[in-house]
N, C-alpha and C positions, 0 to 999 in steps of 0.2 A: 899762831901761838900753839905750841904743843902742850899736851896735858902732862902733869907730873907723874912719874911712874908710881904704881901702887906698892905700898911698903912690904906687903907679905901675901901669901896665898889666901889667908882668911879675908883680908880686905878685898882682894880680887874677886873671890867667890861672892861676897856680899854685894859688890858693885854689879855683878852680873845678875844676881837674883833680883836686885832692885832696878834693873834696866828694863826697857821695853822689848828686849830681845826675846824672841820665841825660843824656848828651850824644850828639848825632849824630856821625858820623864827620867830617863837615864842620866841626862846631863844635870837636871835638877837634883837628883839624888847624889850625884857626884859632888856638886857644889855644896850641898848640905853637909856632906861628909867633911869637906874641907873647912867649913865654918866650925864644926863641932870637934874635930880631931886635930890636935896640933902636931901629930906625927909628920915627919918630913915626907914630901911627895916622892914618888918613884919617877924616873925619867919619863915614862909613858904618861903619867898623870901630869907632869909639868908641861908636856907637849900638848896634851889635850886642853889644859887650862889656857895655854898661850893661844891656841887656835880659837877657843871660844872668845877670848879678849879681842882678838883681831876682828872676828865676825861681828862682834857688837860695837866696834869702833871705840873700844876703851883703851886706856894706856896699858902698857905692859908692866910686868912686875919689875920692881927696882933690881938693879944688877946684883947678882949674888943671892937673890931670893927664889931662884927657880927650883931648888931642891930643898 
C-alpha cells in the first residue's frame, strides 16, 4: 500500500521535522523556513526537499506542488 502524496511543501517539511530521520542543522533550518514562509520554492529547494523525503521514506509532494 503506497502512502498518499503530501499536499504542499509545508506539510512535507512538518512531516520531515516530526519523523525520526536524522537531519543536519542546515536541513532543519531549511525545513523550518518552508514551514514558516509560504513563498514558492526554487527548483533547487524543491529538489532538496524531494531528496530529503526519499531518504526519510516519506511520500512525495502531490503532483504540481513542487514549486
